[in-house]
PDB file of N, CA, C and O in Angstrom:
ATOM      1  N   UNK A   1     115.141 134.342  93.076  1.00  0.00           N
ATOM      2  CA  UNK A   1     115.406 133.549  91.890  1.00  0.00           C
ATOM      3  C   UNK A   1     116.763 132.838  91.998  1.00  0.00           C
ATOM      4  O   UNK A   1     116.884 131.665  91.644  1.00  0.00           O
ATOM      5  N   UNK A   2     117.781 133.557  92.490  1.00  0.00           N
ATOM      6  CA  UNK A   2     119.101 132.950  92.633  1.00  0.00           C
ATOM      7  C   UNK A   2     119.101 131.852  93.687  1.00  0.00           C
ATOM      8  O   UNK A   2     119.818 130.860  93.556  1.00  0.00           O
ATOM      9  N   UNK A   3     118.302 132.027  94.724  1.00  0.00           N
ATOM     10  CA  UNK A   3     118.214 130.986  95.761  1.00  0.00           C
ATOM     11  C   UNK A   3     117.624 129.704  95.170  1.00  0.00           C
ATOM     12  O   UNK A   3     118.072 128.602  95.485  1.00  0.00           O
ATOM     13  N   UNK A   4     116.627 129.859  94.319  1.00  0.00           N
ATOM     14  CA  UNK A   4     115.997 128.698  93.687  1.00  0.00           C
ATOM     15  C   UNK A   4     117.010 127.981  92.782  1.00  0.00           C
ATOM     16  O   UNK A   4     117.089 126.752  92.775  1.00  0.00           O
ATOM     17  N   UNK A   5     117.784 128.769  92.017  1.00  0.00           N
ATOM     18  CA  UNK A   5     118.808 128.169  91.160  1.00  0.00           C
ATOM     19  C   UNK A   5     119.888 127.487  91.984  1.00  0.00           C
ATOM     20  O   UNK A   5     120.359 126.408  91.625  1.00  0.00           O
ATOM     21  N   UNK A   6     120.280 128.113  93.088  1.00  0.00           N
ATOM     22  CA  UNK A   6     121.277 127.497  93.969  1.00  0.00           C
ATOM     23  C   UNK A   6     120.769 126.176  94.543  1.00  0.00           C
ATOM     24  O   UNK A   6     121.509 125.195  94.610  1.00  0.00           O
ATOM     25  N   UNK A   7     119.514 126.160  94.951  1.00  0.00           N
ATOM     26  CA  UNK A   7     118.931 124.937  95.495  1.00  0.00           C
ATOM     27  C   UNK A   7     118.861 123.837  94.430  1.00  0.00           C
ATOM     28  O   UNK A   7     119.137 122.673  94.719  1.00  0.00           O
ATOM     29  N   UNK A   8     118.493 124.208  93.202  1.00  0.00           N
ATOM     30  CA  UNK A   8     118.432 123.223  92.111  1.00  0.00           C
ATOM     31  C   UNK A   8     119.824 122.679  91.811  1.00  0.00           C
ATOM     32  O   UNK A   8     119.995 121.482  91.581  1.00  0.00           O
ATOM     33  N   UNK A   9     120.820 123.571  91.815  1.00  0.00           N
ATOM     34  CA  UNK A   9     122.194 123.153  91.552  1.00  0.00           C
ATOM     35  C   UNK A   9     122.692 122.189  92.631  1.00  0.00           C
ATOM     36  O   UNK A   9     123.259 121.140  92.327  1.00  0.00           O
ATOM     37  N   UNK A  10     122.470 122.562  93.891  1.00  0.00           N
ATOM     38  CA  UNK A  10     122.925 121.717  94.989  1.00  0.00           C
ATOM     39  C   UNK A  10     122.191 120.380  95.006  1.00  0.00           C
ATOM     40  O   UNK A  10     122.786 119.341  95.294  1.00  0.00           O
ATOM     41  N   UNK A  11     120.910 120.411  94.699  1.00  0.00           N
ATOM     42  CA  UNK A  11     120.131 119.175  94.657  1.00  0.00           C
ATOM     43  C   UNK A  11     120.644 118.251  93.554  1.00  0.00           C
ATOM     44  O   UNK A  11     120.821 117.053  93.775  1.00  0.00           O
ATOM     45  N   UNK A  12     120.881 118.807  92.374  1.00  0.00           N
ATOM     46  CA  UNK A  12     121.403 118.017  91.255  1.00  0.00           C
ATOM     47  C   UNK A  12     122.790 117.495  91.535  1.00  0.00           C
ATOM     48  O   UNK A  12     123.121 116.356  91.205  1.00  0.00           O
ATOM     49  N   UNK A  13     123.602 118.341  92.149  1.00  0.00           N
ATOM     50  CA  UNK A  13     124.969 117.933  92.472  1.00  0.00           C
ATOM     51  C   UNK A  13     124.971 116.790  93.477  1.00  0.00           C
ATOM     52  O   UNK A  13     125.727 115.830  93.323  1.00  0.00           O
ATOM     53  N   UNK A  14     124.136 116.881  94.499  1.00  0.00           N
ATOM     54  CA  UNK A  14     124.109 115.813  95.501  1.00  0.00           C
ATOM     55  C   UNK A  14     123.570 114.514  94.911  1.00  0.00           C
ATOM     56  O   UNK A  14     124.043 113.429  95.251  1.00  0.00           O
ATOM     57  N   UNK A  15     122.574 114.625  94.022  1.00  0.00           N
ATOM     58  CA  UNK A  15     122.066 113.408  93.365  1.00  0.00           C
ATOM     59  C   UNK A  15     123.141 112.779  92.486  1.00  0.00           C
ATOM     60  O   UNK A  15     123.299 111.558  92.480  1.00  0.00           O
ATOM     61  N   UNK A  16     123.881 113.599  91.744  1.00  0.00           N
ATOM     62  CA  UNK A  16     124.939 113.083  90.875  1.00  0.00           C
ATOM     63  C   UNK A  16     126.040 112.422  91.700  1.00  0.00           C
ATOM     64  O   UNK A  16     126.553 111.367  91.328  1.00  0.00           O
ATOM     65  N   UNK A  17     126.399 113.042  92.813  1.00  0.00           N
ATOM     66  CA  UNK A  17     127.422 112.449  93.678  1.00  0.00           C
ATOM     67  C   UNK A  17     126.946 111.130  94.261  1.00  0.00           C
ATOM     68  O   UNK A  17     127.727 110.184  94.366  1.00  0.00           O
ATOM     69  N   UNK A  18     125.671 111.052  94.643  1.00  0.00           N
ATOM     70  CA  UNK A  18     125.135 109.808  95.200  1.00  0.00           C
ATOM     71  C   UNK A  18     125.134 108.707  94.149  1.00  0.00           C
ATOM     72  O   UNK A  18     125.482 107.563  94.444  1.00  0.00           O
ATOM     73  N   UNK A  19     124.743 109.048  92.921  1.00  0.00           N
ATOM     74  CA  UNK A  19     124.732 108.037  91.853  1.00  0.00           C
ATOM     75  C   UNK A  19     126.147 107.574  91.527  1.00  0.00           C
ATOM     76  O   UNK A  19     126.371 106.386  91.291  1.00  0.00           O
ATOM     77  N   UNK A  20     127.095 108.492  91.511  1.00  0.00           N
ATOM     78  CA  UNK A  20     128.486 108.117  91.249  1.00  0.00           C
ATOM     79  C   UNK A  20     129.017 107.223  92.358  1.00  0.00           C
ATOM     80  O   UNK A  20     129.698 106.235  92.085  1.00  0.00           O
ATOM     81  N   UNK A  21     128.712 107.558  93.608  1.00  0.00           N
ATOM     82  CA  UNK A  21     129.149 106.744  94.746  1.00  0.00           C
ATOM     83  C   UNK A  21     128.535 105.343  94.663  1.00  0.00           C
ATOM     84  O   UNK A  21     129.223 104.348  94.889  1.00  0.00           O
ATOM     85  N   UNK A  22     127.236 105.269  94.336  1.00  0.00           N
ATOM     86  CA  UNK A  22     126.587 103.966  94.207  1.00  0.00           C
ATOM     87  C   UNK A  22     127.214 103.151  93.080  1.00  0.00           C
ATOM     88  O   UNK A  22     127.404 101.942  93.213  1.00  0.00           O
ATOM     89  N   UNK A  23     127.533 103.818  91.970  1.00  0.00           N
ATOM     90  CA  UNK A  23     128.132 103.125  90.834  1.00  0.00           C
ATOM     91  C   UNK A  23     129.507 102.573  91.199  1.00  0.00           C
ATOM     92  O   UNK A  23     129.833 101.434  90.863  1.00  0.00           O
ATOM     93  N   UNK A  24     130.309 103.377  91.883  1.00  0.00           N
ATOM     94  CA  UNK A  24     131.664 102.940  92.240  1.00  0.00           C
ATOM     95  C   UNK A  24     131.657 101.846  93.297  1.00  0.00           C
ATOM     96  O   UNK A  24     132.566 101.016  93.323  1.00  0.00           O
ATOM     97  N   UNK A  25     130.656 101.825  94.167  1.00  0.00           N
ATOM     98  CA  UNK A  25     130.594 100.824  95.221  1.00  0.00           C
ATOM     99  C   UNK A  25     129.823  99.574  94.814  1.00  0.00           C
ATOM    100  O   UNK A  25     129.818  98.580  95.539  1.00  0.00           O
ATOM    101  N   UNK A  26     129.180  99.624  93.670  1.00  0.00           N
ATOM    102  CA  UNK A  26     128.391  98.490  93.204  1.00  0.00           C
ATOM    103  C   UNK A  26     129.309  97.307  92.892  1.00  0.00           C
ATOM    104  O   UNK A  26     130.381  97.486  92.313  1.00  0.00           O
ATOM    105  N   UNK A  27     128.895  96.117  93.270  1.00  0.00           N
ATOM    106  CA  UNK A  27     129.698  94.917  93.042  1.00  0.00           C
ATOM    107  C   UNK A  27     128.997  93.948  92.101  1.00  0.00           C
ATOM    108  O   UNK A  27     129.324  92.762  92.084  1.00  0.00           O
ATOM    109  N   UNK A  28     128.043  94.432  91.322  1.00  0.00           N
ATOM    110  CA  UNK A  28     127.309  93.550  90.423  1.00  0.00           C
ATOM    111  C   UNK A  28     128.211  92.970  89.338  1.00  0.00           C
ATOM    112  O   UNK A  28     128.019  91.823  88.937  1.00  0.00           O
ATOM    113  N   UNK A  29     129.191  93.735  88.853  1.00  0.00           N
ATOM    114  CA  UNK A  29     130.036  93.281  87.766  1.00  0.00           C
ATOM    115  C   UNK A  29     131.112  92.294  88.179  1.00  0.00           C
ATOM    116  O   UNK A  29     131.704  91.641  87.320  1.00  0.00           O
ATOM    117  N   UNK A  30     131.383  92.168  89.466  1.00  0.00           N
ATOM    118  CA  UNK A  30     132.454  91.285  89.921  1.00  0.00           C
ATOM    119  C   UNK A  30     132.191  89.831  89.565  1.00  0.00           C
ATOM    120  O   UNK A  30     133.114  89.124  89.161  1.00  0.00           O
ATOM    121  N   UNK A  31     130.977  89.379  89.702  1.00  0.00           N
ATOM    122  CA  UNK A  31     130.634  87.993  89.381  1.00  0.00           C
ATOM    123  C   UNK A  31     130.819  87.751  87.891  1.00  0.00           C
ATOM    124  O   UNK A  31     131.282  86.683  87.492  1.00  0.00           O
ATOM    125  N   UNK A  32     130.464  88.731  87.062  1.00  0.00           N
ATOM    126  CA  UNK A  32     130.628  88.580  85.622  1.00  0.00           C
ATOM    127  C   UNK A  32     132.099  88.461  85.250  1.00  0.00           C
ATOM    128  O   UNK A  32     132.447  87.667  84.376  1.00  0.00           O
ATOM    129  N   UNK A  33     132.956  89.221  85.883  1.00  0.00           N
ATOM    130  CA  UNK A  33     134.383  89.164  85.579  1.00  0.00           C
ATOM    131  C   UNK A  33     134.950  87.804  85.953  1.00  0.00           C
ATOM    132  O   UNK A  33     135.728  87.225  85.193  1.00  0.00           O
ATOM    133  N   UNK A  34     134.571  87.293  87.107  1.00  0.00           N
ATOM    134  CA  UNK A  34     135.059  85.982  87.543  1.00  0.00           C
ATOM    135  C   UNK A  34     134.572  84.899  86.588  1.00  0.00           C
ATOM    136  O   UNK A  34     135.342  84.009  86.225  1.00  0.00           O
ATOM    137  N   UNK A  35     133.319  84.959  86.179  1.00  0.00           N
ATOM    138  CA  UNK A  35     132.804  83.934  85.275  1.00  0.00           C
ATOM    139  C   UNK A  35     133.479  84.000  83.915  1.00  0.00           C
ATOM    140  O   UNK A  35     133.721  82.960  83.302  1.00  0.00           O
ATOM    141  N   UNK A  36     133.787  85.192  83.430  1.00  0.00           N
ATOM    142  CA  UNK A  36     134.483  85.318  82.151  1.00  0.00           C
ATOM    143  C   UNK A  36     135.883  84.727  82.247  1.00  0.00           C
ATOM    144  O   UNK A  36     136.328  84.046  81.323  1.00  0.00           O
ATOM    145  N   UNK A  37     136.579  84.975  83.342  1.00  0.00           N
ATOM    146  CA  UNK A  37     137.925  84.421  83.522  1.00  0.00           C
ATOM    147  C   UNK A  37     137.871  82.899  83.577  1.00  0.00           C
ATOM    148  O   UNK A  37     138.731  82.229  83.005  1.00  0.00           O
ATOM    149  N   UNK A  38     136.872  82.348  84.259  1.00  0.00           N
ATOM    150  CA  UNK A  38     136.730  80.890  84.336  1.00  0.00           C
ATOM    151  C   UNK A  38     136.439  80.307  82.952  1.00  0.00           C
ATOM    152  O   UNK A  38     137.011  79.282  82.582  1.00  0.00           O
ATOM    153  N   UNK A  39     135.566  80.943  82.194  1.00  0.00           N
ATOM    154  CA  UNK A  39     135.241  80.451  80.846  1.00  0.00           C
ATOM    155  C   UNK A  39     136.467  80.511  79.947  1.00  0.00           C
ATOM    156  O   UNK A  39     136.723  79.574  79.191  1.00  0.00           O
ATOM    157  N   UNK A  40     137.228  81.594  80.014  1.00  0.00           N
ATOM    158  CA  UNK A  40     138.448  81.684  79.208  1.00  0.00           C
ATOM    159  C   UNK A  40     139.436  80.584  79.595  1.00  0.00           C
ATOM    160  O   UNK A  40     140.081  79.998  78.726  1.00  0.00           O
ATOM    161  N   UNK A  41     139.557  80.305  80.879  1.00  0.00           N
ATOM    162  CA  UNK A  41     140.428  79.223  81.326  1.00  0.00           C
ATOM    163  C   UNK A  41     139.984  77.874  80.787  1.00  0.00           C
ATOM    164  O   UNK A  41     140.813  77.073  80.356  1.00  0.00           O
ATOM    165  N   UNK A  42     138.678  77.616  80.809  1.00  0.00           N
ATOM    166  CA  UNK A  42     138.154  76.350  80.288  1.00  0.00           C
ATOM    167  C   UNK A  42     138.423  76.235  78.798  1.00  0.00           C
ATOM    168  O   UNK A  42     138.801  75.166  78.320  1.00  0.00           O
ATOM    169  N   UNK A  43     138.233  77.326  78.053  1.00  0.00           N
ATOM    170  CA  UNK A  43     138.493  77.302  76.607  1.00  0.00           C
ATOM    171  C   UNK A  43     139.965  77.026  76.334  1.00  0.00           C
ATOM    172  O   UNK A  43     140.290  76.277  75.412  1.00  0.00           O
ATOM    173  N   UNK A  44     140.849  77.609  77.110  1.00  0.00           N
ATOM    174  CA  UNK A  44     142.287  77.375  76.916  1.00  0.00           C
ATOM    175  C   UNK A  44     142.635  75.921  77.209  1.00  0.00           C
ATOM    176  O   UNK A  44     143.432  75.321  76.487  1.00  0.00           O
ATOM    177  N   UNK A  45     142.055  75.350  78.249  1.00  0.00           N
ATOM    178  CA  UNK A  45     142.314  73.942  78.580  1.00  0.00           C
ATOM    179  C   UNK A  45     141.801  73.025  77.481  1.00  0.00           C
ATOM    180  O   UNK A  45     142.492  72.086  77.085  1.00  0.00           O
ATOM    181  N   UNK A  46     140.596  73.287  76.985  1.00  0.00           N
ATOM    182  CA  UNK A  46     140.029  72.464  75.903  1.00  0.00           C
ATOM    183  C   UNK A  46     140.874  72.598  74.640  1.00  0.00           C
ATOM    184  O   UNK A  46     141.125  71.611  73.949  1.00  0.00           O
ATOM    185  N   UNK A  47     141.318  73.840  74.338  1.00  0.00           N
ATOM    186  CA  UNK A  47     142.162  74.034  73.155  1.00  0.00           C
ATOM    187  C   UNK A  47     143.475  73.276  73.302  1.00  0.00           C
ATOM    188  O   UNK A  47     144.000  72.759  72.317  1.00  0.00           O
ATOM    189  N   UNK A  48     144.010  73.202  74.512  1.00  0.00           N
ATOM    190  CA  UNK A  48     145.245  72.447  74.740  1.00  0.00           C
ATOM    191  C   UNK A  48     145.040  70.958  74.558  1.00  0.00           C
ATOM    192  O   UNK A  48     145.905  70.265  74.021  1.00  0.00           O
ATOM    193  N   UNK A  49     143.886  70.462  75.009  1.00  0.00           N
ATOM    194  CA  UNK A  49     143.600  69.036  74.880  1.00  0.00           C
ATOM    195  C   UNK A  49     143.430  68.645  73.412  1.00  0.00           C
ATOM    196  O   UNK A  49     143.947  67.619  72.971  1.00  0.00           O
ATOM    197  N   UNK A  50     142.703  69.469  72.665  1.00  0.00           N
ATOM    198  CA  UNK A  50     142.414  69.144  71.266  1.00  0.00           C
ATOM    199  C   UNK A  50     143.311  69.909  70.295  1.00  0.00           C
ATOM    200  O   UNK A  50     142.906  70.197  69.169  1.00  0.00           O
ATOM    201  N   UNK A  51     144.524  70.236  70.728  1.00  0.00           N
ATOM    202  CA  UNK A  51     145.437  71.048  69.923  1.00  0.00           C
ATOM    203  C   UNK A  51     145.717  70.426  68.560  1.00  0.00           C
ATOM    204  O   UNK A  51     145.666  71.123  67.547  1.00  0.00           O
ATOM    205  N   UNK A  52     146.008  69.145  68.516  1.00  0.00           N
ATOM    206  CA  UNK A  52     146.357  68.504  67.243  1.00  0.00           C
ATOM    207  C   UNK A  52     145.167  68.463  66.298  1.00  0.00           C
ATOM    208  O   UNK A  52     145.319  68.688  65.097  1.00  0.00           O
ATOM    209  N   UNK A  53     143.982  68.178  66.830  1.00  0.00           N
ATOM    210  CA  UNK A  53     142.799  68.145  65.990  1.00  0.00           C
ATOM    211  C   UNK A  53     142.468  69.534  65.444  1.00  0.00           C
ATOM    212  O   UNK A  53     142.084  69.672  64.282  1.00  0.00           O
ATOM    213  N   UNK A  54     142.614  70.542  66.266  1.00  0.00           N
ATOM    214  CA  UNK A  54     142.339  71.908  65.819  1.00  0.00           C
ATOM    215  C   UNK A  54     143.351  72.327  64.762  1.00  0.00           C
ATOM    216  O   UNK A  54     142.998  72.981  63.781  1.00  0.00           O
ATOM    217  N   UNK A  55     144.611  71.948  64.965  1.00  0.00           N
ATOM    218  CA  UNK A  55     145.660  72.292  64.002  1.00  0.00           C
ATOM    219  C   UNK A  55     145.380  71.641  62.652  1.00  0.00           C
ATOM    220  O   UNK A  55     145.486  72.303  61.620  1.00  0.00           O
ATOM    221  N   UNK A  56     145.028  70.366  62.638  1.00  0.00           N
ATOM    222  CA  UNK A  56     144.754  69.684  61.361  1.00  0.00           C
ATOM    223  C   UNK A  56     143.500  70.254  60.695  1.00  0.00           C
ATOM    224  O   UNK A  56     143.440  70.347  59.469  1.00  0.00           O
ATOM    225  N   UNK A  57     142.502  70.634  61.490  1.00  0.00           N
ATOM    226  CA  UNK A  57     141.290  71.237  60.922  1.00  0.00           C
ATOM    227  C   UNK A  57     141.607  72.566  60.255  1.00  0.00           C
ATOM    228  O   UNK A  57     141.152  72.822  59.140  1.00  0.00           O
ATOM    229  N   UNK A  58     142.379  73.415  60.922  1.00  0.00           N
ATOM    230  CA  UNK A  58     142.727  74.718  60.367  1.00  0.00           C
ATOM    231  C   UNK A  58     143.587  74.558  59.116  1.00  0.00           C
ATOM    232  O   UNK A  58     143.399  75.280  58.137  1.00  0.00           O
ATOM    233  N   UNK A  59     144.529  73.617  59.144  1.00  0.00           N
ATOM    234  CA  UNK A  59     145.368  73.389  57.961  1.00  0.00           C
ATOM    235  C   UNK A  59     144.540  72.922  56.778  1.00  0.00           C
ATOM    236  O   UNK A  59     144.755  73.383  55.657  1.00  0.00           O
ATOM    237  N   UNK A  60     143.594  72.012  57.005  1.00  0.00           N
ATOM    238  CA  UNK A  60     142.764  71.541  55.894  1.00  0.00           C
ATOM    239  C   UNK A  60     141.840  72.648  55.383  1.00  0.00           C
ATOM    240  O   UNK A  60     141.568  72.726  54.185  1.00  0.00           O
ATOM    241  N   UNK A  61     141.362  73.498  56.284  1.00  0.00           N
ATOM    242  CA  UNK A  61     140.529  74.616  55.840  1.00  0.00           C
ATOM    243  C   UNK A  61     141.320  75.573  54.961  1.00  0.00           C
ATOM    244  O   UNK A  61     140.839  75.987  53.906  1.00  0.00           O
ATOM    245  N   UNK A  62     142.533  75.927  55.388  1.00  0.00           N
ATOM    246  CA  UNK A  62     143.348  76.828  54.584  1.00  0.00           C
ATOM    247  C   UNK A  62     143.765  76.180  53.265  1.00  0.00           C
ATOM    248  O   UNK A  62     143.877  76.871  52.252  1.00  0.00           O
ATOM    249  N   UNK A  63     143.994  74.879  53.260  1.00  0.00           N
ATOM    250  CA  UNK A  63     144.334  74.193  52.021  1.00  0.00           C
ATOM    251  C   UNK A  63     143.145  74.245  51.058  1.00  0.00           C
ATOM    252  O   UNK A  63     143.322  74.508  49.868  1.00  0.00           O
ATOM    253  N   UNK A  64     141.962  74.002  51.558  1.00  0.00           N
ATOM    254  CA  UNK A  64     140.760  74.062  50.721  1.00  0.00           C
ATOM    255  C   UNK A  64     140.536  75.475  50.193  1.00  0.00           C
ATOM    256  O   UNK A  64     140.184  75.658  49.028  1.00  0.00           O
ATOM    257  N   UNK A  65     140.739  76.466  51.043  1.00  0.00           N
ATOM    258  CA  UNK A  65     140.570  77.858  50.612  1.00  0.00           C
ATOM    259  C   UNK A  65     141.585  78.196  49.529  1.00  0.00           C
ATOM    260  O   UNK A  65     141.247  78.859  48.548  1.00  0.00           O
ATOM    261  N   UNK A  66     142.825  77.748  49.697  1.00  0.00           N
ATOM    262  CA  UNK A  66     143.861  78.000  48.699  1.00  0.00           C
ATOM    263  C   UNK A  66     143.536  77.347  47.370  1.00  0.00           C
ATOM    264  O   UNK A  66     143.710  77.961  46.317  1.00  0.00           O
ATOM    265  N   UNK A  67     143.060  76.099  47.406  1.00  0.00           N
ATOM    266  CA  UNK A  67     142.699  75.393  46.168  1.00  0.00           C
ATOM    267  C   UNK A  67     141.526  76.073  45.470  1.00  0.00           C
ATOM    268  O   UNK A  67     141.528  76.219  44.248  1.00  0.00           O
ATOM    269  N   UNK A  68     140.524  76.489  46.247  1.00  0.00           N
ATOM    270  CA  UNK A  68     139.386  77.171  45.656  1.00  0.00           C
ATOM    271  C   UNK A  68     139.782  78.518  45.071  1.00  0.00           C
ATOM    272  O   UNK A  68     139.235  78.934  44.049  1.00  0.00           O
ATOM    273  N   UNK A  69     140.722  79.201  45.704  1.00  0.00           N
ATOM    274  CA  UNK A  69     141.193  80.479  45.175  1.00  0.00           C
ATOM    275  C   UNK A  69     141.942  80.289  43.869  1.00  0.00           C
ATOM    276  O   UNK A  69     141.795  81.088  42.945  1.00  0.00           O
ATOM    277  N   UNK A  70     142.753  79.225  43.786  1.00  0.00           N
ATOM    278  CA  UNK A  70     143.469  78.941  42.545  1.00  0.00           C
ATOM    279  C   UNK A  70     142.501  78.592  41.428  1.00  0.00           C
ATOM    280  O   UNK A  70     142.692  79.013  40.287  1.00  0.00           O
ATOM    281  N   UNK A  71     141.451  77.818  41.750  1.00  0.00           N
ATOM    282  CA  UNK A  71     140.453  77.448  40.750  1.00  0.00           C
ATOM    283  C   UNK A  71     139.639  78.674  40.309  1.00  0.00           C
ATOM    284  O   UNK A  71     139.225  78.756  39.153  1.00  0.00           O
ATOM    285  N   UNK A  72     139.411  79.611  41.209  1.00  0.00           N
ATOM    286  CA  UNK A  72     138.641  80.803  40.858  1.00  0.00           C
ATOM    287  C   UNK A  72     139.427  81.717  39.940  1.00  0.00           C
ATOM    288  O   UNK A  72     138.847  82.409  39.104  1.00  0.00           O
ATOM    289  N   UNK A  73     140.756  81.725  40.090  1.00  0.00           N
ATOM    290  CA  UNK A  73     141.594  82.572  39.233  1.00  0.00           C
ATOM    291  C   UNK A  73     141.670  82.024  37.823  1.00  0.00           C
ATOM    292  O   UNK A  73     141.755  82.790  36.863  1.00  0.00           O
ATOM    293  N   UNK A  74     141.640  80.708  37.686  1.00  0.00           N
ATOM    294  CA  UNK A  74     141.754  80.086  36.356  1.00  0.00           C
ATOM    295  C   UNK A  74     140.607  80.436  35.530  1.00  0.00           C
ATOM    296  O   UNK A  74     140.522  80.008  34.379  1.00  0.00           O
TER     297      UNK A  74
END
């Protein structure tokens, strides 16, 4: 009975080690990380190009929100 348990333990341990090794050596996520960095860079460049337009849009939105809040309190 103990031999059977030992064999099951060793078998499970070796499978777990193999799965961990495969997970650590897997390179599937590397492409996703590179693409995310590229997308973030593009968003930063676009935000820099349209900085003034974005600033005026945000200011007008906050002004409208402030006016609506004042009207709601009255």
